[in-house]
C-alpha positions as CSV (number, residue, x, y, z in Angstrom):
1,M,57.7,-15.5,-2.3
2,P,58.3,-13.3,0.8
3,R,57.4,-14.9,4.1
4,R,54.9,-12.2,4.9
5,N,53.1,-12.8,1.7
6,A,53.1,-16.5,2.2
7,L,51.5,-16.1,5.7
8,A,48.8,-13.8,4.3
9,L,48.0,-16.3,1.6
10,A,47.8,-19.1,4.2
11,V,45.2,-17.0,6.1
12,C,43.2,-16.5,2.8
13,L,43.3,-20.2,2.1
14,A,42.1,-20.9,5.7
15,A,39.1,-18.6,5.1
16,A,38.3,-20.3,1.8
17,F,38.4,-23.7,3.5
18,T,36.2,-22.5,6.3
19,T,33.4,-21.1,4.2
20,L,33.5,-23.8,1.5
21,V,33.6,-26.9,3.8
22,D,30.6,-25.5,5.6
23,Q,28.4,-25.3,2.5
24,A,29.8,-28.5,1.0
25,S,28.7,-30.5,4.1
26,L,25.3,-28.9,4.4
27,N,23.6,-30.7,1.5
28,T,24.0,-34.1,3.1
29,A,22.3,-32.8,6.3
30,V,19.3,-31.2,4.7
31,P,16.9,-34.2,5.0
32,A,17.9,-34.7,8.7
33,L,17.4,-31.0,9.5
34,R,14.1,-31.0,7.8
35,E,12.9,-34.0,9.8
36,S,14.3,-32.8,13.1
37,L,12.8,-29.3,13.0
38,G,9.8,-30.0,10.9
39,A,10.9,-27.4,8.3
40,G,8.4,-26.7,5.5
41,P,9.4,-26.5,1.9
42,A,9.6,-22.6,1.9
43,T,11.8,-22.6,5.0
44,L,14.0,-25.3,3.7
45,Q,14.4,-23.3,0.5
46,W,15.5,-20.2,2.5
47,I,18.0,-22.3,4.5
48,I,19.6,-23.7,1.3
49,A,19.3,-20.7,-1.0
50,G,19.4,-17.8,1.4
51,Y,23.1,-18.2,2.1
52,S,23.9,-17.6,-1.6
53,L,21.5,-14.6,-1.8
54,A,23.1,-12.8,1.2
55,F,26.6,-13.8,0.1
56,G,26.1,-12.2,-3.3
57,L,24.5,-9.0,-2.1
58,A,27.2,-8.4,0.5
59,M,30.0,-8.8,-1.9
60,V,29.6,-5.6,-3.9
61,P,29.7,-3.1,-1.0
62,A,32.3,-5.2,0.8
63,G,34.6,-5.3,-2.3
64,R,34.2,-1.6,-2.7
65,L,35.0,-0.8,0.9
66,G,38.0,-3.1,0.8
67,D,39.3,-1.5,-2.3
68,A,39.0,2.0,-0.8
69,H,39.9,1.5,2.9
70,G,42.0,-1.7,3.1
71,R,40.9,-5.3,3.6
72,K,42.2,-6.5,6.9
73,W,39.4,-5.5,9.3
74,F,36.6,-6.3,6.8
75,F,38.1,-9.7,6.5
76,V,38.3,-10.1,10.3
77,G,34.8,-8.8,10.9
78,G,33.3,-11.1,8.2
79,M,35.0,-14.2,9.6
80,A,33.8,-13.3,13.1
81,L,30.2,-12.8,11.9
82,F,30.4,-16.1,10.0
83,A,31.5,-18.0,13.1
84,V,28.9,-16.4,15.4
85,A,26.1,-17.1,13.0
86,G,27.2,-20.7,12.7
87,V,26.8,-21.1,16.5
88,V,23.3,-19.7,16.2
89,A,22.4,-22.0,13.4
90,G,23.8,-25.1,15.0
91,T,22.0,-24.5,18.3
92,A,18.6,-23.4,16.9
93,S,15.4,-25.1,18.0
94,E,13.3,-23.5,15.2
95,A,13.8,-23.9,11.4
96,W,13.3,-20.2,10.8
97,V,16.2,-19.4,13.2
98,V,18.4,-21.6,11.1
99,A,17.2,-19.8,7.9
100,V,18.0,-16.4,9.5
101,A,21.4,-17.6,10.8
102,R,22.3,-18.9,7.3
103,L,21.4,-15.5,5.8
104,V,23.8,-13.8,8.3
105,Q,26.5,-16.4,7.6
106,G,26.1,-15.5,3.9
107,V,26.7,-11.9,4.7
108,G,29.8,-12.8,6.6
109,A,31.2,-14.9,3.8
110,G,30.3,-12.2,1.3
111,I,32.3,-9.7,3.3
112,V,35.3,-12.0,3.4
113,N,35.4,-13.3,-0.2
114,P,36.3,-10.0,-2.0
115,Q,38.9,-9.3,0.6
116,V,40.6,-12.6,-0.3
117,Y,40.6,-11.8,-4.0
118,G,41.8,-8.3,-3.2
119,V,44.6,-9.3,-0.9
120,I,45.9,-11.8,-3.5
121,Q,45.7,-9.1,-6.2
122,D,47.5,-6.6,-3.9
123,L,50.4,-8.8,-2.7
124,F,51.1,-10.9,-5.8
125,T,51.9,-10.2,-9.4
126,G,52.6,-12.3,-12.5
127,R,53.1,-16.0,-12.0
128,D,53.1,-15.7,-8.2
129,R,49.6,-14.2,-8.4
130,A,48.4,-16.9,-10.7
131,W,50.0,-19.6,-8.5
132,A,48.3,-18.1,-5.4
133,L,44.9,-18.1,-7.1
134,G,45.5,-21.7,-8.2
135,A,46.3,-22.7,-4.6
136,Y,43.0,-21.1,-3.6
137,S,41.3,-23.3,-6.2
138,T,43.0,-26.4,-4.8
139,V,41.9,-25.6,-1.2
140,G,38.3,-25.3,-2.5
141,G,38.6,-28.7,-4.1
142,I,39.9,-30.2,-0.8
143,A,37.0,-28.6,1.1
144,A,34.7,-30.1,-1.5
145,V,36.1,-33.6,-0.9
146,L,35.9,-33.3,2.9
147,G,32.6,-31.6,3.1
148,P,30.2,-34.3,2.0
149,L,32.3,-37.0,3.6
150,T,32.5,-35.3,7.0
151,G,28.8,-34.4,6.8
152,G,27.9,-38.0,6.2
153,L,30.2,-39.2,8.9
154,A,28.8,-36.7,11.4
155,L,25.2,-37.9,10.7
156,G,26.3,-41.5,10.9
157,A,28.1,-41.0,14.2
158,F,25.7,-38.7,16.0
159,G,22.4,-39.6,14.4
160,D,20.0,-37.4,12.5
161,D,18.8,-35.3,15.4
162,L,22.3,-34.2,16.6
163,G,24.2,-34.8,13.4
164,W,22.9,-31.9,11.4
165,R,23.8,-29.6,14.3
166,V,27.4,-30.9,14.3
167,V,27.5,-30.3,10.5
168,L,26.4,-26.6,11.0
169,L,28.9,-26.2,13.8
170,M,31.9,-27.7,12.0
171,G,33.0,-24.4,10.5
172,V,33.0,-22.5,13.8
173,P,36.4,-23.7,15.1
174,F,38.0,-22.9,11.8
175,G,36.5,-19.5,11.8
176,L,37.5,-18.7,15.3
177,L,41.1,-19.8,14.5
178,T,41.2,-17.7,11.3
179,V,40.3,-14.5,13.1
180,P,43.4,-14.1,15.2
181,L,45.6,-15.3,12.4
182,A,44.1,-12.6,10.1
183,I,44.8,-9.9,12.8
184,R,48.4,-11.0,13.0
185,C,49.2,-11.8,9.4
186,L,47.2,-9.7,7.0
187,P,48.6,-6.3,5.9
188,A,47.1,-3.4,7.8
189,G,47.7,-0.5,5.4
190,R,45.1,0.9,3.1
191,P,45.7,1.9,-0.5
192,D,47.0,5.4,-1.3
193,R,44.1,5.9,-3.6
194,A,41.6,5.6,-0.8
195,H,39.0,8.3,-0.8
196,R,35.4,8.9,0.4
197,T,33.6,5.7,-0.6
198,T,30.2,5.7,-2.3
199,L,28.3,2.4,-1.7
200,D,25.4,3.0,-4.0
201,L,22.9,1.6,-1.5
202,P,19.9,2.4,-3.7
203,G,21.4,0.4,-6.5
204,L,22.2,-2.5,-4.2
205,A,18.7,-2.4,-2.9
206,L,17.2,-2.5,-6.4
207,L,19.5,-5.4,-7.3
208,G,18.3,-7.2,-4.2
209,A,14.7,-6.4,-5.2
210,V,15.1,-7.9,-8.6
211,T,16.6,-11.1,-7.2
212,L,13.9,-11.3,-4.5
213,C,11.1,-10.9,-7.0
214,L,12.5,-13.8,-9.0
215,L,13.0,-15.9,-5.9
216,L,9.6,-15.4,-4.2
217,P,7.6,-17.5,-6.7
218,F,9.7,-20.5,-5.6
219,V,9.5,-20.0,-1.9
220,L,6.1,-18.5,-1.2
221,P,3.6,-21.1,0.0
222,G,0.6,-21.9,-2.3
223,G,-2.8,-20.6,-1.6
224,P,-4.6,-17.2,-1.7
225,G,-2.4,-14.3,-2.4
226,L,-0.9,-12.4,-5.3
227,P,-0.8,-14.3,-8.6
228,V,2.6,-15.8,-9.4
229,A,2.9,-13.8,-12.6
230,V,3.0,-10.6,-10.5
231,W,6.5,-11.3,-9.3
232,P,8.3,-11.6,-12.7
233,L,6.6,-8.4,-13.7
234,A,7.8,-6.7,-10.5
235,A,11.3,-8.0,-11.3
236,V,11.1,-6.4,-14.7
237,A,10.0,-3.1,-13.1
238,A,12.8,-3.2,-10.5
239,L,15.3,-4.0,-13.3
240,A,14.2,-0.9,-15.3
241,A,14.4,1.2,-12.2
242,L,17.9,-0.2,-11.5
243,S,19.0,0.6,-15.0
244,W,17.7,4.2,-14.7
245,W,19.3,4.8,-11.3
246,E,22.7,3.4,-12.3
247,R,22.9,5.7,-15.3
248,R,22.0,8.6,-13.1
249,Y,24.4,7.6,-10.4
250,A,27.3,7.2,-12.9
251,R,26.6,10.6,-14.5
252,S,27.0,12.2,-11.0
253,G,30.6,11.0,-11.0
254,R,30.2,8.2,-8.5
255,T,30.7,4.5,-9.0
256,P,27.5,2.5,-9.3
257,V,27.0,-1.2,-8.3
258,L,26.8,-2.1,-12.0
259,M,30.1,-0.5,-13.0
260,P,29.7,1.0,-16.5
261,E,33.2,-0.1,-17.7
262,L,32.3,-3.7,-16.7
263,V,28.8,-3.7,-18.1
264,R,30.0,-2.3,-21.5
265,S,32.8,-4.9,-21.9
266,R,31.7,-7.7,-24.1
267,G,34.3,-10.1,-22.7
268,F,33.5,-9.4,-19.1
269,S,29.7,-9.6,-19.7
270,L,29.9,-12.9,-21.6
271,G,32.4,-14.3,-19.1
272,T,30.1,-13.4,-16.2
273,L,27.1,-15.0,-17.9
274,T,29.2,-18.1,-18.5
275,A,30.2,-18.2,-14.8
276,M,26.6,-17.5,-13.6
277,F,24.9,-20.3,-15.5
278,Q,27.7,-22.8,-14.8
279,F,27.9,-22.1,-11.1
280,G,24.1,-22.3,-10.5
281,A,23.9,-25.5,-12.6
282,S,26.7,-27.3,-10.8
283,L,25.5,-26.5,-7.2
284,S,21.9,-27.3,-8.0
285,A,22.8,-30.7,-9.7
286,N,24.7,-31.8,-6.6
287,L,21.9,-30.8,-4.4
288,V,19.3,-32.6,-6.5
289,L,21.4,-35.8,-6.5
290,V,21.9,-35.8,-2.7
291,L,18.2,-35.1,-2.1
292,H,17.1,-37.8,-4.6
293,L,19.4,-40.5,-3.1
294,Q,18.3,-39.8,0.5
295,E,14.7,-38.8,0.1
296,N,13.6,-40.9,-2.8
297,L,15.9,-44.0,-2.6
298,G,16.3,-44.0,1.2
299,W,20.1,-44.0,1.2
300,S,22.0,-42.9,4.3
301,A,23.7,-39.5,4.3
302,L,27.1,-41.1,4.0
303,D,26.1,-43.4,1.1
304,A,24.5,-40.4,-0.7
305,A,27.7,-38.4,-0.2
306,L,30.1,-41.0,-1.6
307,P,29.2,-40.5,-5.3
308,L,30.0,-36.8,-5.0
309,I,33.6,-37.4,-3.8
310,P,35.1,-38.5,-7.2
311,G,33.6,-35.3,-8.6
312,A,35.3,-33.2,-6.0
313,I,38.6,-35.1,-6.5
314,G,38.4,-34.6,-10.3
315,F,37.6,-30.9,-9.8
316,A,40.6,-30.3,-7.5
317,A,43.0,-32.2,-9.9
318,A,41.7,-30.5,-13.0
319,S,41.6,-27.0,-11.5
320,S,45.3,-27.3,-10.5
321,Q,46.3,-27.9,-14.1
322,S,43.7,-25.9,-15.9
323,W,46.1,-23.0,-16.5
324,R,48.0,-25.2,-18.9
325,L,44.9,-25.6,-21.2
326,V,43.9,-22.0,-21.0
327,A,47.5,-20.9,-21.7
328,R,47.5,-23.0,-24.9
329,F,43.8,-22.8,-26.1
330,G,42.3,-19.8,-24.3
331,R,38.6,-19.5,-24.3
332,S,38.2,-22.6,-26.6
333,A,39.3,-24.8,-23.6
334,V,36.5,-23.4,-21.5
335,V,33.9,-24.1,-24.3
336,G,35.1,-27.7,-24.6
337,A,35.0,-28.3,-20.9
338,L,31.5,-26.9,-20.7
339,A,30.4,-29.2,-23.5
340,G,31.7,-32.0,-21.4
341,A,29.8,-30.7,-18.4
342,V,26.6,-30.7,-20.4
343,T,27.2,-34.3,-21.4
344,A,27.9,-35.3,-17.8
345,I,24.5,-34.0,-16.6
346,G,22.8,-35.7,-19.4
347,A,24.6,-38.9,-18.5
348,T,23.5,-38.6,-14.9
349,I,19.9,-38.4,-16.0
350,T,20.3,-41.5,-18.1
351,V,22.1,-43.4,-15.3
352,L,19.3,-42.6,-12.8
353,H,16.7,-44.1,-15.2
354,T,18.6,-47.1,-16.5
355,V,21.1,-48.4,-13.9
356,P,19.8,-50.7,-11.2
357,E,20.2,-49.5,-7.6
358,S,22.9,-52.1,-6.9
359,G,25.2,-50.5,-9.5
360,L,24.0,-46.9,-9.2
361,S,26.7,-45.6,-6.8
362,V,29.5,-46.7,-9.1
363,A,27.8,-45.3,-12.2
364,L,27.1,-42.0,-10.5
365,M,30.8,-41.8,-9.4
366,C,31.8,-42.0,-13.0
367,T,29.4,-39.2,-14.1
368,Q,30.3,-37.1,-11.2
369,F,34.0,-37.5,-11.8
370,T,33.5,-36.3,-15.4
371,A,31.4,-33.4,-14.1
372,G,34.1,-32.5,-11.6
373,V,37.0,-32.6,-14.1
374,C,35.0,-30.4,-16.5
375,G,34.1,-28.0,-13.7
376,G,37.8,-27.7,-12.7
377,L,38.7,-26.9,-16.3
378,V,36.0,-24.2,-16.5
379,L,35.9,-22.1,-13.3
380,S,39.5,-20.9,-12.8
381,P,40.2,-20.3,-16.6
382,N,36.9,-18.5,-17.1
383,Q,37.3,-16.3,-14.1
384,A,40.9,-15.4,-15.2
385,L,39.9,-14.6,-18.7
386,T,36.9,-12.6,-17.5
387,L,38.8,-10.6,-14.9
388,A,41.4,-9.7,-17.6
389,H,38.8,-7.2,-18.8
390,A,38.4,-5.5,-15.4
391,P,39.7,-1.9,-15.2
392,A,42.7,-1.0,-13.1
393,G,42.0,-0.1,-9.5
394,A,38.9,-2.2,-9.1
395,A,40.2,-5.6,-8.3
396,G,37.9,-6.3,-5.4
397,L,34.8,-4.8,-7.1
398,A,35.4,-6.7,-10.3
399,G,35.7,-10.0,-8.5
400,A,32.6,-9.2,-6.4
401,F,30.7,-8.2,-9.6
402,L,31.6,-11.6,-11.2
403,Q,30.6,-13.6,-8.1
404,V,27.4,-11.8,-7.3
405,S,26.0,-13.0,-10.6
406,Q,27.1,-16.6,-9.6
407,R,25.4,-16.3,-6.2
408,I,22.2,-14.9,-7.6
409,S,22.1,-17.7,-10.2
410,A,22.7,-20.3,-7.4
411,T,20.0,-18.7,-5.2
412,L,17.4,-19.0,-7.9
413,A,18.4,-22.4,-9.2
414,M,18.7,-24.0,-5.8
415,A,15.4,-22.6,-4.7
416,A,13.8,-24.0,-7.8
417,V,15.2,-27.5,-7.6
418,T,14.6,-27.7,-3.9
419,G,10.9,-26.9,-4.5
420,I,10.7,-29.5,-7.2
421,M,12.4,-32.2,-5.0
422,V,10.6,-31.5,-1.8
423,T,7.1,-31.2,-3.2
424,G,7.1,-33.4,-6.3
425,Q,10.4,-35.4,-6.0
426,N,10.8,-35.2,-9.8
427,V,14.5,-35.7,-10.2
428,T,14.3,-35.6,-14.0
429,A,12.6,-32.2,-14.0
430,A,15.1,-30.8,-11.5
431,L,18.2,-32.1,-13.4
432,T,16.7,-30.8,-16.7
433,I,16.8,-27.3,-15.2
434,C,20.5,-27.8,-14.5
435,L,21.1,-29.2,-18.0
436,A,19.5,-26.1,-19.5
437,M,21.6,-23.8,-17.4
438,M,24.8,-25.6,-18.3
439,T,23.9,-25.4,-22.0
440,A,23.3,-21.7,-21.7
441,S,26.8,-21.4,-20.1
442,A,28.4,-23.2,-23.0
443,A,26.6,-21.0,-25.5
444,C,27.8,-17.8,-23.7
445,A,31.4,-19.1,-23.7
446,A,31.1,-19.9,-27.4
447,L,29.9,-16.4,-28.2
448,D,32.9,-15.0,-26.3
449,L,35.4,-16.8,-28.6
450,R,35.5,-13.8,-30.9
451,T,36.2,-11.3,-28.1
452,R,39.8,-10.0,-28.0
453,P,41.3,-10.0,-24.5
454,T,42.2,-6.5,-23.1
455,A,45.1,-7.8,-21.1
456,P,47.6,-10.7,-21.5
457,Q,46.2,-14.0,-20.7
458,P,47.7,-15.8,-17.7
459,A,50.5,-18.3,-18.2
460,A,50.0,-19.9,-14.8
461,P,47.1,-21.1,-12.6
462,P,44.4,-18.4,-12.7
463,V,41.6,-17.2,-10.4
464,P,40.4,-19.7,-7.8
465,A,37.4,-21.8,-8.2
466,T,34.7,-21.1,-5.7
467,E,32.3,-23.9,-6.6
468,I,31.0,-26.0,-3.8
469,R,30.7,-29.5,-4.9
């Protein structure tokens, strides 16, 4: 591997660590933040879920701009925005300021992420590309291990009132360090195929409207106002308008947000649905567990974080070797791992109801380790198999399209389970939502077993896992 490429990869891995460790540590700080700022349920839902919403919506235009005009300065700008917003969030005195800052951080992370995918696709080919993407997965696993642990340690060392601020500020030094490294190490040239870029802002706005209409029933306070049923109906109307507009936009010769070649591909569509349900279920299950252990059982932030660590270790270990399974078994390996993930969530529900508190931590470590291993065997292989259906010349856009569905799923699922936990503290109902989503993911993967790949399947570690455990 050329030294220049190795340095560029190191910068991409640093960006992955920065964004992932930030979100991985936040869950443990949610109860302290809520108590310190007096955040209501709706504001807390925006703090938790708004990041994913902004992340997803920013990825599509950022991926398209990076494909057309080069990735370096979008990467630098996104990391700088992420770091500045982290300072605002960590020093805020009002809960709504934290919510807004997290939205801005999500935009920054959403700008950076497709550039990372695109840089790796541009600089590496064959086994080197697959190895680079596997390294990205491993860094995500390391961040997932360190995030809950450092979050718990920060709250233990600084107390609840200051600890949550330290947690929100932890990503800032890494972000500030990554910016000058990116300026120095990332390639500056833009692709020869660059041309006038069309962002399809109306399509992006309609996609955001669909997501927002689905999100509002979970985050709006109760009381007088529009009936809840109005919002799903509005989402259907916005979806119909989006479908009409995207067909019209494509007929004009421009590239819509919902790229026709991707939407029409059975393999890409089913793979995206698989990733969408799995990602939302995994993030939400971890959030539910942390909130239950701290809010319902009164555990400290560190004690609540400890059961998640085996899951993160299992995830990192499994993702680094998942390419072996996918090379041998293909999509069948993904289906089997998802069946294991469904079993792990079911086992977690059983453990919470049957195991006494004295042995609960150890029992949860076992279920979370199983969930982590299964997650590691799903994310990278599924993303690699799915992106094999992407057309040439749209690497950044295809990766963004795949991940925007994951982020929308995470936004809705995390808002739903947060509302359940904050208002009703019903851990079984919240985890049942996660179980249903994971089952849907397994079903989509099973349906994809008959889809023929449009490109050779990878024989080395595939696309990085971006799950935050």
